[in-house]
PDB file of N, CA, C and O in Angstrom, chain B, residues numbered from 101:
ATOM      1  N   MET B 101     138.210  98.317 145.735  1.00  0.00           N
ATOM      2  CA  MET B 101     138.421  98.198 144.313  1.00  0.00           C
ATOM      3  C   MET B 101     137.778  96.909 143.805  1.00  0.00           C
ATOM      4  O   MET B 101     137.980  95.831 144.364  1.00  0.00           O
ATOM      5  N   ILE B 102     137.012  97.045 142.752  1.00  0.00           N
ATOM      6  CA  ILE B 102     136.309  95.902 142.191  1.00  0.00           C
ATOM      7  C   ILE B 102     137.199  95.218 141.167  1.00  0.00           C
ATOM      8  O   ILE B 102     137.706  95.849 140.240  1.00  0.00           O
ATOM      9  N   GLY B 103     137.380  93.918 141.350  1.00  0.00           N
ATOM     10  CA  GLY B 103     138.199  93.151 140.424  1.00  0.00           C
ATOM     11  C   GLY B 103     137.373  92.617 139.266  1.00  0.00           C
ATOM     12  O   GLY B 103     136.150  92.756 139.238  1.00  0.00           O
ATOM     13  N   GLU B 104     138.060  92.005 138.316  1.00  0.00           N
ATOM     14  CA  GLU B 104     137.390  91.459 137.129  1.00  0.00           C
ATOM     15  C   GLU B 104     136.382  90.379 137.512  1.00  0.00           C
ATOM     16  O   GLU B 104     135.302  90.295 136.928  1.00  0.00           O
ATOM     17  N   LYS B 105     136.739  89.555 138.494  1.00  0.00           N
ATOM     18  CA  LYS B 105     135.847  88.486 138.936  1.00  0.00           C
ATOM     19  C   LYS B 105     134.562  89.069 139.517  1.00  0.00           C
ATOM     20  O   LYS B 105     133.471  88.571 139.241  1.00  0.00           O
ATOM     21  N   ASP B 106     134.689  90.123 140.320  1.00  0.00           N
ATOM     22  CA  ASP B 106     133.519  90.778 140.902  1.00  0.00           C
ATOM     23  C   ASP B 106     132.653  91.415 139.824  1.00  0.00           C
ATOM     24  O   ASP B 106     131.426  91.366 139.908  1.00  0.00           O
ATOM     25  N   THR B 107     133.272  92.005 138.822  1.00  0.00           N
ATOM     26  CA  THR B 107     132.534  92.634 137.727  1.00  0.00           C
ATOM     27  C   THR B 107     131.736  91.591 136.958  1.00  0.00           C
ATOM     28  O   THR B 107     130.580  91.825 136.606  1.00  0.00           O
ATOM     29  N   LYS B 108     132.350  90.440 136.696  1.00  0.00           N
ATOM     30  CA  LYS B 108     131.648  89.362 135.991  1.00  0.00           C
ATOM     31  C   LYS B 108     130.474  88.851 136.810  1.00  0.00           C
ATOM     32  O   LYS B 108     129.400  88.585 136.272  1.00  0.00           O
ATOM     33  N   LEU B 109     130.686  88.716 138.113  1.00  0.00           N
ATOM     34  CA  LEU B 109     129.614  88.249 138.985  1.00  0.00           C
ATOM     35  C   LEU B 109     128.448  89.231 138.968  1.00  0.00           C
ATOM     36  O   LEU B 109     127.290  88.819 138.916  1.00  0.00           O
ATOM     37  N   LEU B 110     128.743  90.509 139.012  1.00  0.00           N
ATOM     38  CA  LEU B 110     127.703  91.529 138.957  1.00  0.00           C
ATOM     39  C   LEU B 110     126.949  91.459 137.628  1.00  0.00           C
ATOM     40  O   LEU B 110     125.721  91.538 137.604  1.00  0.00           O
ATOM     41  N   GLU B 111     127.679  91.311 136.530  1.00  0.00           N
ATOM     42  CA  GLU B 111     127.042  91.211 135.214  1.00  0.00           C
ATOM     43  C   GLU B 111     126.143  89.984 135.137  1.00  0.00           C
ATOM     44  O   GLU B 111     125.031  90.058 134.614  1.00  0.00           O
ATOM     45  N   LYS B 112     126.621  88.858 135.655  1.00  0.00           N
ATOM     46  CA  LYS B 112     125.817  87.634 135.637  1.00  0.00           C
ATOM     47  C   LYS B 112     124.579  87.787 136.518  1.00  0.00           C
ATOM     48  O   LYS B 112     123.503  87.301 136.173  1.00  0.00           O
ATOM     49  N   THR B 113     124.734  88.459 137.646  1.00  0.00           N
ATOM     50  CA  THR B 113     123.602  88.694 138.536  1.00  0.00           C
ATOM     51  C   THR B 113     122.534  89.525 137.837  1.00  0.00           C
ATOM     52  O   THR B 113     121.341  89.255 137.978  1.00  0.00           O
ATOM     53  N   LEU B 114     122.957  90.528 137.090  1.00  0.00           N
ATOM     54  CA  LEU B 114     122.009  91.359 136.344  1.00  0.00           C
ATOM     55  C   LEU B 114     121.312  90.556 135.249  1.00  0.00           C
ATOM     56  O   LEU B 114     120.127  90.764 134.988  1.00  0.00           O
ATOM     57  N   LEU B 115     122.031  89.651 134.614  1.00  0.00           N
ATOM     58  CA  LEU B 115     121.422  88.793 133.593  1.00  0.00           C
ATOM     59  C   LEU B 115     120.375  87.877 134.214  1.00  0.00           C
ATOM     60  O   LEU B 115     119.302  87.676 133.646  1.00  0.00           O
ATOM     61  N   LEU B 116     120.688  87.332 135.369  1.00  0.00           N
ATOM     62  CA  LEU B 116     119.740  86.464 136.058  1.00  0.00           C
ATOM     63  C   LEU B 116     118.507  87.247 136.501  1.00  0.00           C
ATOM     64  O   LEU B 116     117.385  86.745 136.428  1.00  0.00           O
ATOM     65  N   GLU B 117     118.720  88.464 136.953  1.00  0.00           N
ATOM     66  CA  GLU B 117     117.600  89.318 137.347  1.00  0.00           C
ATOM     67  C   GLU B 117     116.707  89.617 136.145  1.00  0.00           C
ATOM     68  O   GLU B 117     115.485  89.681 136.274  1.00  0.00           O
ATOM     69  N   GLU B 118     117.317  89.798 134.987  1.00  0.00           N
ATOM     70  CA  GLU B 118     116.565  90.035 133.759  1.00  0.00           C
ATOM     71  C   GLU B 118     115.665  88.834 133.448  1.00  0.00           C
ATOM     72  O   GLU B 118     114.513  89.002 133.048  1.00  0.00           O
ATOM     73  N   CYS B 119     116.195  87.634 133.634  1.00  0.00           N
ATOM     74  CA  CYS B 119     115.399  86.417 133.425  1.00  0.00           C
ATOM     75  C   CYS B 119     114.226  86.365 134.399  1.00  0.00           C
ATOM     76  O   CYS B 119     113.091  86.086 134.011  1.00  0.00           O
ATOM     77  N   MET B 120     114.516  86.635 135.657  1.00  0.00           N
ATOM     78  CA  MET B 120     113.477  86.599 136.677  1.00  0.00           C
ATOM     79  C   MET B 120     112.359  87.585 136.363  1.00  0.00           C
ATOM     80  O   MET B 120     111.179  87.248 136.467  1.00  0.00           O
ATOM     81  N   ASN B 121     112.727  88.796 135.982  1.00  0.00           N
ATOM     82  CA  ASN B 121     111.723  89.814 135.669  1.00  0.00           C
ATOM     83  C   ASN B 121     110.900  89.439 134.443  1.00  0.00           C
ATOM     84  O   ASN B 121     109.689  89.660 134.418  1.00  0.00           O
ATOM     85  N   ALA B 122     111.549  88.874 133.426  1.00  0.00           N
ATOM     86  CA  ALA B 122     110.827  88.459 132.222  1.00  0.00           C
ATOM     87  C   ALA B 122     109.816  87.371 132.567  1.00  0.00           C
ATOM     88  O   ALA B 122     108.675  87.408 132.105  1.00  0.00           O
ATOM     89  N   TYR B 123     110.233  86.409 133.375  1.00  0.00           N
ATOM     90  CA  TYR B 123     109.336  85.317 133.756  1.00  0.00           C
ATOM     91  C   TYR B 123     108.185  85.831 134.621  1.00  0.00           C
ATOM     92  O   TYR B 123     107.029  85.458 134.424  1.00  0.00           O
ATOM     93  N   LYS B 124     108.515  86.676 135.562  1.00  0.00           N
ATOM     94  CA  LYS B 124     107.489  87.235 136.454  1.00  0.00           C
ATOM     95  C   LYS B 124     106.421  87.971 135.648  1.00  0.00           C
ATOM     96  O   LYS B 124     105.227  87.805 135.897  1.00  0.00           O
ATOM     97  N   TYR B 125     106.845  88.770 134.696  1.00  0.00           N
ATOM     98  CA  TYR B 125     105.892  89.530 133.889  1.00  0.00           C
ATOM     99  C   TYR B 125     105.072  88.601 132.998  1.00  0.00           C
ATOM    100  O   TYR B 125     103.875  88.821 132.815  1.00  0.00           O
ATOM    101  N   ALA B 126     105.698  87.572 132.446  1.00  0.00           N
ATOM    102  CA  ALA B 126     104.967  86.615 131.609  1.00  0.00           C
ATOM    103  C   ALA B 126     103.902  85.891 132.432  1.00  0.00           C
ATOM    104  O   ALA B 126     102.784  85.686 131.959  1.00  0.00           O
ATOM    105  N   VAL B 127     104.243  85.507 133.654  1.00  0.00           N
ATOM    106  CA  VAL B 127     103.274  84.844 134.533  1.00  0.00           C
ATOM    107  C   VAL B 127     102.105  85.781 134.830  1.00  0.00           C
ATOM    108  O   VAL B 127     100.950  85.357 134.817  1.00  0.00           O
ATOM    109  N   GLU B 128     102.397  87.034 135.093  1.00  0.00           N
ATOM    110  CA  GLU B 128     101.338  88.009 135.373  1.00  0.00           C
ATOM    111  C   GLU B 128     100.382  88.150 134.192  1.00  0.00           C
ATOM    112  O   GLU B 128      99.172  88.270 134.388  1.00  0.00           O
ATOM    113  N   THR B 129     100.910  88.137 132.974  1.00  0.00           N
ATOM    114  CA  THR B 129     100.026  88.271 131.807  1.00  0.00           C
ATOM    115  C   THR B 129      99.136  87.048 131.659  1.00  0.00           C
ATOM    116  O   THR B 129      97.988  87.167 131.233  1.00  0.00           O
ATOM    117  N   VAL B 130      99.652  85.869 132.007  1.00  0.00           N
ATOM    118  CA  VAL B 130      98.838  84.650 131.944  1.00  0.00           C
ATOM    119  C   VAL B 130      97.765  84.691 133.028  1.00  0.00           C
ATOM    120  O   VAL B 130      96.608  84.361 132.769  1.00  0.00           O
ATOM    121  N   GLN B 131      98.141  85.089 134.230  1.00  0.00           N
ATOM    122  CA  GLN B 131      97.185  85.159 135.330  1.00  0.00           C
ATOM    123  C   GLN B 131      96.040  86.115 135.024  1.00  0.00           C
ATOM    124  O   GLN B 131      94.904  85.887 135.439  1.00  0.00           O
ATOM    125  N   LYS B 132      96.341  87.180 134.301  1.00  0.00           N
ATOM    126  CA  LYS B 132      95.318  88.173 133.960  1.00  0.00           C
ATOM    127  C   LYS B 132      94.606  87.838 132.651  1.00  0.00           C
ATOM    128  O   LYS B 132      93.748  88.590 132.190  1.00  0.00           O
ATOM    129  N   ASN B 133      94.975  86.694 132.057  1.00  0.00           N
ATOM    130  CA  ASN B 133      94.404  86.273 130.778  1.00  0.00           C
ATOM    131  C   ASN B 133      94.526  87.382 129.732  1.00  0.00           C
ATOM    132  O   ASN B 133      93.593  87.652 128.976  1.00  0.00           O
ATOM    133  N   SER B 134      95.676  88.002 129.712  1.00  0.00           N
ATOM    134  CA  SER B 134      95.946  89.120 128.808  1.00  0.00           C
ATOM    135  C   SER B 134      95.993  88.651 127.356  1.00  0.00           C
ATOM    136  O   SER B 134      96.429  87.534 127.080  1.00  0.00           O
ATOM    137  N   PRO B 135      95.550  89.489 126.439  1.00  0.00           N
ATOM    138  CA  PRO B 135      95.619  89.118 125.020  1.00  0.00           C
ATOM    139  C   PRO B 135      97.055  88.994 124.498  1.00  0.00           C
ATOM    140  O   PRO B 135      97.267  88.438 123.421  1.00  0.00           O
ATOM    141  N   VAL B 136      98.028  89.496 125.234  1.00  0.00           N
ATOM    142  CA  VAL B 136      99.427  89.404 124.795  1.00  0.00           C
ATOM    143  C   VAL B 136     100.195  88.292 125.513  1.00  0.00           C
ATOM    144  O   VAL B 136     101.424  88.246 125.450  1.00  0.00           O
ATOM    145  N   MET B 137      99.478  87.402 126.191  1.00  0.00           N
ATOM    146  CA  MET B 137     100.174  86.387 126.986  1.00  0.00           C
ATOM    147  C   MET B 137     101.011  85.440 126.132  1.00  0.00           C
ATOM    148  O   MET B 137     102.072  85.002 126.577  1.00  0.00           O
ATOM    149  N   ASP B 138     100.570  85.116 124.929  1.00  0.00           N
ATOM    150  CA  ASP B 138     101.367  84.238 124.057  1.00  0.00           C
ATOM    151  C   ASP B 138     102.696  84.895 123.710  1.00  0.00           C
ATOM    152  O   ASP B 138     103.755  84.275 123.797  1.00  0.00           O
ATOM    153  N   GLU B 139     102.618  86.153 123.319  1.00  0.00           N
ATOM    154  CA  GLU B 139     103.822  86.888 122.942  1.00  0.00           C
ATOM    155  C   GLU B 139     104.765  87.057 124.132  1.00  0.00           C
ATOM    156  O   GLU B 139     105.985  86.993 123.978  1.00  0.00           O
ATOM    157  N   MET B 140     104.200  87.271 125.308  1.00  0.00           N
ATOM    158  CA  MET B 140     105.025  87.474 126.501  1.00  0.00           C
ATOM    159  C   MET B 140     105.779  86.203 126.887  1.00  0.00           C
ATOM    160  O   MET B 140     106.947  86.264 127.269  1.00  0.00           O
ATOM    161  N   ALA B 141     105.114  85.054 126.788  1.00  0.00           N
ATOM    162  CA  ALA B 141     105.785  83.795 127.120  1.00  0.00           C
ATOM    163  C   ALA B 141     106.914  83.517 126.130  1.00  0.00           C
ATOM    164  O   ALA B 141     107.996  83.082 126.525  1.00  0.00           O
ATOM    165  N   ALA B 142     106.663  83.768 124.850  1.00  0.00           N
ATOM    166  CA  ALA B 142     107.701  83.565 123.830  1.00  0.00           C
ATOM    167  C   ALA B 142     108.852  84.548 124.041  1.00  0.00           C
ATOM    168  O   ALA B 142     110.021  84.183 123.924  1.00  0.00           O
ATOM    169  N   SER B 143     108.511  85.781 124.349  1.00  0.00           N
ATOM    170  CA  SER B 143     109.528  86.804 124.597  1.00  0.00           C
ATOM    171  C   SER B 143     110.357  86.449 125.829  1.00  0.00           C
ATOM    172  O   SER B 143     111.573  86.642 125.846  1.00  0.00           O
ATOM    173  N   CYS B 144     109.700  85.937 126.841  1.00  0.00           N
ATOM    174  CA  CYS B 144     110.380  85.516 128.072  1.00  0.00           C
ATOM    175  C   CYS B 144     111.452  84.476 127.753  1.00  0.00           C
ATOM    176  O   CYS B 144     112.590  84.591 128.207  1.00  0.00           O
ATOM    177  N   ALA B 145     111.086  83.473 126.980  1.00  0.00           N
ATOM    178  CA  ALA B 145     112.047  82.422 126.623  1.00  0.00           C
ATOM    179  C   ALA B 145     113.221  83.003 125.840  1.00  0.00           C
ATOM    180  O   ALA B 145     114.372  82.623 126.054  1.00  0.00           O
ATOM    181  N   GLU B 146     112.919  83.921 124.940  1.00  0.00           N
ATOM    182  CA  GLU B 146     113.975  84.539 124.126  1.00  0.00           C
ATOM    183  C   GLU B 146     114.930  85.369 124.990  1.00  0.00           C
ATOM    184  O   GLU B 146     116.149  85.284 124.839  1.00  0.00           O
ATOM    185  N   VAL B 147     114.367  86.167 125.889  1.00  0.00           N
ATOM    186  CA  VAL B 147     115.188  86.999 126.786  1.00  0.00           C
ATOM    187  C   VAL B 147     116.114  86.118 127.625  1.00  0.00           C
ATOM    188  O   VAL B 147     117.298  86.417 127.776  1.00  0.00           O
ATOM    189  N   CYS B 148     115.569  85.041 128.164  1.00  0.00           N
ATOM    190  CA  CYS B 148     116.364  84.166 129.031  1.00  0.00           C
ATOM    191  C   CYS B 148     117.421  83.400 128.239  1.00  0.00           C
ATOM    192  O   CYS B 148     118.525  83.171 128.734  1.00  0.00           O
ATOM    193  N   ARG B 149     117.088  83.005 127.018  1.00  0.00           N
ATOM    194  CA  ARG B 149     118.061  82.317 126.157  1.00  0.00           C
ATOM    195  C   ARG B 149     119.243  83.243 125.850  1.00  0.00           C
ATOM    196  O   ARG B 149     120.402  82.829 125.894  1.00  0.00           O
ATOM    197  N   LYS B 150     118.925  84.498 125.540  1.00  0.00           N
ATOM    198  CA  LYS B 150     119.984  85.466 125.244  1.00  0.00           C
ATOM    199  C   LYS B 150     120.835  85.747 126.480  1.00  0.00           C
ATOM    200  O   LYS B 150     122.049  85.921 126.372  1.00  0.00           O
ATOM    201  N   ALA B 151     120.208  85.790 127.644  1.00  0.00           N
ATOM    202  CA  ALA B 151     120.953  86.008 128.889  1.00  0.00           C
ATOM    203  C   ALA B 151     121.911  84.841 129.140  1.00  0.00           C
ATOM    204  O   ALA B 151     123.051  85.047 129.555  1.00  0.00           O
ATOM    205  N   ALA B 152     121.446  83.629 128.888  1.00  0.00           N
ATOM    206  CA  ALA B 152     122.307  82.454 129.062  1.00  0.00           C
ATOM    207  C   ALA B 152     123.499  82.527 128.111  1.00  0.00           C
ATOM    208  O   ALA B 152     124.634  82.257 128.504  1.00  0.00           O
ATOM    209  N   GLU B 153     123.234  82.891 126.866  1.00  0.00           N
ATOM    210  CA  GLU B 153     124.314  83.019 125.883  1.00  0.00           C
ATOM    211  C   GLU B 153     125.316  84.094 126.306  1.00  0.00           C
ATOM    212  O   GLU B 153     126.525  83.936 126.144  1.00  0.00           O
ATOM    213  N   GLU B 154     124.788  85.183 126.848  1.00  0.00           N
ATOM    214  CA  GLU B 154     125.670  86.269 127.285  1.00  0.00           C
ATOM    215  C   GLU B 154     126.548  85.827 128.460  1.00  0.00           C
ATOM    216  O   GLU B 154     127.691  86.266 128.588  1.00  0.00           O
ATOM    217  N   CYS B 155     126.010  84.963 129.306  1.00  0.00           N
ATOM    218  CA  CYS B 155     126.811  84.409 130.408  1.00  0.00           C
ATOM    219  C   CYS B 155     128.042  83.706 129.853  1.00  0.00           C
ATOM    220  O   CYS B 155     129.143  83.836 130.389  1.00  0.00           O
ATOM    221  N   LEU B 156     127.841  82.963 128.775  1.00  0.00           N
ATOM    222  CA  LEU B 156     128.968  82.242 128.173  1.00  0.00           C
ATOM    223  C   LEU B 156     129.984  83.199 127.570  1.00  0.00           C
ATOM    224  O   LEU B 156     131.177  82.896 127.547  1.00  0.00           O
ATOM    225  N   THR B 157     129.531  84.349 127.080  1.00  0.00           N
ATOM    226  CA  THR B 157     130.471  85.318 126.502  1.00  0.00           C
ATOM    227  C   THR B 157     131.334  85.971 127.576  1.00  0.00           C
ATOM    228  O   THR B 157     132.361  86.579 127.274  1.00  0.00           O
ATOM    229  N   LEU B 158     130.913  85.840 128.820  1.00  0.00           N
ATOM    230  CA  LEU B 158     131.708  86.384 129.925  1.00  0.00           C
ATOM    231  C   LEU B 158     132.850  85.438 130.297  1.00  0.00           C
ATOM    232  O   LEU B 158     133.551  85.649 131.287  1.00  0.00           O
ATOM    233  N   GLY B 159     133.023  84.402 129.493  1.00  0.00           N
ATOM    234  CA  GLY B 159     134.120  83.474 129.728  1.00  0.00           C
ATOM    235  C   GLY B 159     133.767  82.344 130.668  1.00  0.00           C
ATOM    236  O   GLY B 159     134.645  81.650 131.181  1.00  0.00           O
ATOM    237  N   GLU B 160     132.482  82.163 130.891  1.00  0.00           N
ATOM    238  CA  GLU B 160     132.056  81.109 131.809  1.00  0.00           C
ATOM    239  C   GLU B 160     131.882  79.791 131.058  1.00  0.00           C
ATOM    240  O   GLU B 160     131.757  79.762 129.834  1.00  0.00           O
ATOM    241  N   MET B 161     131.879  78.716 131.816  1.00  0.00           N
ATOM    242  CA  MET B 161     131.708  77.386 131.248  1.00  0.00           C
ATOM    243  C   MET B 161     130.226  77.024 131.248  1.00  0.00           C
ATOM    244  O   MET B 161     129.416  77.685 131.898  1.00  0.00           O
ATOM    245  N   GLU B 162     129.884  75.977 130.520  1.00  0.00           N
ATOM    246  CA  GLU B 162     128.491  75.559 130.428  1.00  0.00           C
ATOM    247  C   GLU B 162     127.967  74.953 131.724  1.00  0.00           C
ATOM    248  O   GLU B 162     126.767  74.701 131.835  1.00  0.00           O
ATOM    249  N   ASN B 163     128.822  74.716 132.694  1.00  0.00           N
ATOM    250  CA  ASN B 163     128.361  74.220 133.988  1.00  0.00           C
ATOM    251  C   ASN B 163     128.279  75.343 135.024  1.00  0.00           C
ATOM    252  O   ASN B 163     128.101  75.075 136.212  1.00  0.00           O
ATOM    253  N   ASP B 164     128.406  76.589 134.585  1.00  0.00           N
ATOM    254  CA  ASP B 164     128.290  77.753 135.465  1.00  0.00           C
ATOM    255  C   ASP B 164     126.870  77.818 136.027  1.00  0.00           C
ATOM    256  O   ASP B 164     125.904  77.653 135.282  1.00  0.00           O
ATOM    257  N   ARG B 165     126.737  78.052 137.317  1.00  0.00           N
ATOM    258  CA  ARG B 165     125.419  78.040 137.967  1.00  0.00           C
ATOM    259  C   ARG B 165     124.483  79.097 137.412  1.00  0.00           C
ATOM    260  O   ARG B 165     123.304  78.813 137.200  1.00  0.00           O
ATOM    261  N   VAL B 166     124.966  80.293 137.174  1.00  0.00           N
ATOM    262  CA  VAL B 166     124.094  81.356 136.658  1.00  0.00           C
ATOM    263  C   VAL B 166     123.628  81.010 135.245  1.00  0.00           C
ATOM    264  O   VAL B 166     122.461  81.211 134.909  1.00  0.00           O
ATOM    265  N   TYR B 167     124.526  80.498 134.429  1.00  0.00           N
ATOM    266  CA  TYR B 167     124.165  80.051 133.080  1.00  0.00           C
ATOM    267  C   TYR B 167     123.059  79.000 133.163  1.00  0.00           C
ATOM    268  O   TYR B 167     122.071  79.076 132.433  1.00  0.00           O
ATOM    269  N   LEU B 168     123.227  78.025 134.048  1.00  0.00           N
ATOM    270  CA  LEU B 168     122.230  76.964 134.194  1.00  0.00           C
ATOM    271  C   LEU B 168     120.905  77.502 134.729  1.00  0.00           C
ATOM    272  O   LEU B 168     119.841  77.020 134.342  1.00  0.00           O
ATOM    273  N   MET B 169     120.961  78.493 135.613  1.00  0.00           N
ATOM    274  CA  MET B 169     119.723  79.095 136.122  1.00  0.00           C
ATOM    275  C   MET B 169     118.990  79.843 135.014  1.00  0.00           C
ATOM    276  O   MET B 169     117.761  79.810 134.950  1.00  0.00           O
ATOM    277  N   CYS B 170     119.728  80.510 134.151  1.00  0.00           N
ATOM    278  CA  CYS B 170     119.100  81.184 133.005  1.00  0.00           C
ATOM    279  C   CYS B 170     118.406  80.161 132.116  1.00  0.00           C
ATOM    280  O   CYS B 170     117.304  80.407 131.624  1.00  0.00           O
ATOM    281  N   LEU B 171     119.050  79.011 131.909  1.00  0.00           N
ATOM    282  CA  LEU B 171     118.433  77.952 131.110  1.00  0.00           C
ATOM    283  C   LEU B 171     117.186  77.391 131.792  1.00  0.00           C
ATOM    284  O   LEU B 171     116.226  77.011 131.121  1.00  0.00           O
ATOM    285  N   GLU B 172     117.202  77.342 133.121  1.00  0.00           N
ATOM    286  CA  GLU B 172     116.006  76.910 133.863  1.00  0.00           C
ATOM    287  C   GLU B 172     114.846  77.871 133.598  1.00  0.00           C
ATOM    288  O   GLU B 172     113.704  77.447 133.420  1.00  0.00           O
ATOM    289  N   TYR B 173     115.150  79.154 133.576  1.00  0.00           N
ATOM    290  CA  TYR B 173     114.117  80.143 133.262  1.00  0.00           C
ATOM    291  C   TYR B 173     113.599  79.953 131.839  1.00  0.00           C
ATOM    292  O   TYR B 173     112.407  80.137 131.590  1.00  0.00           O
ATOM    293  N   VAL B 174     114.471  79.590 130.906  1.00  0.00           N
ATOM    294  CA  VAL B 174     114.026  79.303 129.531  1.00  0.00           C
ATOM    295  C   VAL B 174     112.986  78.191 129.573  1.00  0.00           C
ATOM    296  O   VAL B 174     111.935  78.294 128.942  1.00  0.00           O
ATOM    297  N   GLN B 175     113.281  77.129 130.318  1.00  0.00           N
ATOM    298  CA  GLN B 175     112.347  76.007 130.419  1.00  0.00           C
ATOM    299  C   GLN B 175     111.032  76.430 131.061  1.00  0.00           C
ATOM    300  O   GLN B 175     109.961  76.014 130.618  1.00  0.00           O
ATOM    301  N   LEU B 176     111.107  77.249 132.096  1.00  0.00           N
ATOM    302  CA  LEU B 176     109.885  77.726 132.745  1.00  0.00           C
ATOM    303  C   LEU B 176     109.026  78.532 131.773  1.00  0.00           C
ATOM    304  O   LEU B 176     107.804  78.384 131.744  1.00  0.00           O
ATOM    305  N   CYS B 177     109.669  79.377 130.986  1.00  0.00           N
ATOM    306  CA  CYS B 177     108.935  80.180 130.003  1.00  0.00           C
ATOM    307  C   CYS B 177     108.298  79.289 128.944  1.00  0.00           C
ATOM    308  O   CYS B 177     107.162  79.522 128.530  1.00  0.00           O
ATOM    309  N   GLU B 178     109.035  78.267 128.505  1.00  0.00           N
ATOM    310  CA  GLU B 178     108.493  77.345 127.511  1.00  0.00           C
ATOM    311  C   GLU B 178     107.333  76.544 128.088  1.00  0.00           C
ATOM    312  O   GLU B 178     106.362  76.265 127.384  1.00  0.00           O
ATOM    313  N   GLU B 179     107.424  76.170 129.363  1.00  0.00           N
ATOM    314  CA  GLU B 179     106.315  75.481 130.026  1.00  0.00           C
ATOM    315  C   GLU B 179     105.100  76.396 130.104  1.00  0.00           C
ATOM    316  O   GLU B 179     103.964  75.941 129.968  1.00  0.00           O
ATOM    317  N   LEU B 180     105.337  77.659 130.318  1.00  0.00           N
ATOM    318  CA  LEU B 180     104.257  78.637 130.362  1.00  0.00           C
ATOM    319  C   LEU B 180     103.559  78.717 129.009  1.00  0.00           C
ATOM    320  O   LEU B 180     102.334  78.816 128.940  1.00  0.00           O
ATOM    321  N   GLU B 181     104.344  78.674 127.937  1.00  0.00           N
ATOM    322  CA  GLU B 181     103.764  78.659 126.591  1.00  0.00           C
ATOM    323  C   GLU B 181     102.897  77.415 126.408  1.00  0.00           C
ATOM    324  O   GLU B 181     101.796  77.500 125.863  1.00  0.00           O
ATOM    325  N   GLY B 182     103.387  76.267 126.859  1.00  0.00           N
ATOM    326  CA  GLY B 182     102.629  75.019 126.757  1.00  0.00           C
ATOM    327  C   GLY B 182     101.358  75.069 127.583  1.00  0.00           C
ATOM    328  O   GLY B 182     100.312  74.591 127.145  1.00  0.00           O
ATOM    329  N   TYR B 183     101.438  75.641 128.767  1.00  0.00           N
ATOM    330  CA  TYR B 183     100.273  75.778 129.642  1.00  0.00           C
ATOM    331  C   TYR B 183      99.196  76.610 128.960  1.00  0.00           C
ATOM    332  O   TYR B 183      98.008  76.295 129.035  1.00  0.00           O
ATOM    333  N   GLN B 184      99.624  77.663 128.304  1.00  0.00           N
ATOM    334  CA  GLN B 184      98.672  78.538 127.626  1.00  0.00           C
ATOM    335  C   GLN B 184      97.962  77.796 126.501  1.00  0.00           C
ATOM    336  O   GLN B 184      96.756  77.963 126.318  1.00  0.00           O
ATOM    337  N   ARG B 185      98.690  76.981 125.747  1.00  0.00           N
ATOM    338  CA  ARG B 185      98.077  76.233 124.644  1.00  0.00           C
ATOM    339  C   ARG B 185      97.019  75.274 125.169  1.00  0.00           C
ATOM    340  O   ARG B 185      95.931  75.169 124.603  1.00  0.00           O
ATOM    341  N   ILE B 186      97.342  74.575 126.257  1.00  0.00           N
ATOM    342  CA  ILE B 186      96.392  73.634 126.857  1.00  0.00           C
ATOM    343  C   ILE B 186      95.163  74.384 127.346  1.00  0.00           C
ATOM    344  O   ILE B 186      94.032  73.940 127.147  1.00  0.00           O
ATOM    345  N   ARG B 187      95.391  75.505 127.976  1.00  0.00           N
ATOM    346  CA  ARG B 187      94.293  76.321 128.499  1.00  0.00           C
ATOM    347  C   ARG B 187      93.393  76.812 127.364  1.00  0.00           C
ATOM    348  O   ARG B 187      92.169  76.805 127.496  1.00  0.00           O
ATOM    349  N   GLN B 188      93.987  77.233 126.262  1.00  0.00           N
ATOM    350  CA  GLN B 188      93.209  77.713 125.122  1.00  0.00           C
ATOM    351  C   GLN B 188      92.410  76.578 124.492  1.00  0.00           C
ATOM    352  O   GLN B 188      91.274  76.785 124.065  1.00  0.00           O
ATOM    353  N   GLN B 189      92.994  75.379 124.428  1.00  0.00           N
ATOM    354  CA  GLN B 189      92.279  74.237 123.870  1.00  0.00           C
ATOM    355  C   GLN B 189      91.074  73.886 124.730  1.00  0.00           C
ATOM    356  O   GLN B 189      90.005  73.581 124.202  1.00  0.00           O
ATOM    357  N   LYS B 190      91.235  73.927 126.051  1.00  0.00           N
ATOM    358  CA  LYS B 190      90.126  73.649 126.960  1.00  0.00           C
ATOM    359  C   LYS B 190      89.027  74.686 126.791  1.00  0.00           C
ATOM    360  O   LYS B 190      87.843  74.346 126.784  1.00  0.00           O
ATOM    361  N   ASP B 191      89.413  75.947 126.656  1.00  0.00           N
ATOM    362  CA  ASP B 191      88.431  77.012 126.470  1.00  0.00           C
ATOM    363  C   ASP B 191      87.656  76.821 125.170  1.00  0.00           C
ATOM    364  O   ASP B 191      86.453  77.074 125.114  1.00  0.00           O
ATOM    365  N   MET B 192      88.352  76.373 124.129  1.00  0.00           N
ATOM    366  CA  MET B 192      87.691  76.142 122.845  1.00  0.00           C
ATOM    367  C   MET B 192      86.693  74.995 122.952  1.00  0.00           C
ATOM    368  O   MET B 192      85.604  75.072 122.385  1.00  0.00           O
ATOM    369  N   LYS B 193      87.051  73.926 123.675  1.00  0.00           N
ATOM    370  CA  LYS B 193      86.153  72.786 123.847  1.00  0.00           C
ATOM    371  C   LYS B 193      84.907  73.191 124.621  1.00  0.00           C
ATOM    372  O   LYS B 193      83.808  72.725 124.321  1.00  0.00           O
ATOM    373  N   LYS B 194      85.074  74.053 125.612  1.00  0.00           N
ATOM    374  CA  LYS B 194      83.937  74.518 126.404  1.00  0.00           C
ATOM    375  C   LYS B 194      82.958  75.316 125.557  1.00  0.00           C
ATOM    376  O   LYS B 194      81.750  75.278 125.794  1.00  0.00           O
ATOM    377  N   SER B 195      83.474  76.032 124.576  1.00  0.00           N
ATOM    378  CA  SER B 195      82.610  76.890 123.764  1.00  0.00           C
ATOM    379  C   SER B 195      81.855  76.108 122.690  1.00  0.00           C
ATOM    380  O   SER B 195      80.938  76.636 122.061  1.00  0.00           O
ATOM    381  N   ILE B 196      82.244  74.854 122.484  1.00  0.00           N
ATOM    382  CA  ILE B 196      81.578  74.049 121.440  1.00  0.00           C
ATOM    383  C   ILE B 196      80.337  73.405 121.967  1.00  0.00           C
ATOM    384  O   ILE B 196      79.651  72.694 121.233  1.00  0.00           O
TER     385      ILE B 196
END
C-alpha cells in the first residue's frame, strides 16, 4: 500500500524528470543550432520554474532537495539562454 509520503515522492520525482527532459531537449536544440533554440531555452526555464513551484504546493519546504534541484535546472536553462546570446553575437561579428 502506497502512503501519502510515497505518493508525494513519486510526484516530485516526476517533476524532476520533467525538468531533466526539458533541459536535455533544450541542449539538443542548441547543439543542432536549431532555429527554435531560443524558444526552447526559455521554455525550459519556464517548465522547471513551474515544477519547482509545484513541489512547494505538495507541502514541501523551500529547502526540499527536489525543489532545489528544479531550481538548479532553471539556472542551467537560463545559462543556456545566455550561452546562445554570446554565440549569436560572435556569429554576427564574424559576418561583419
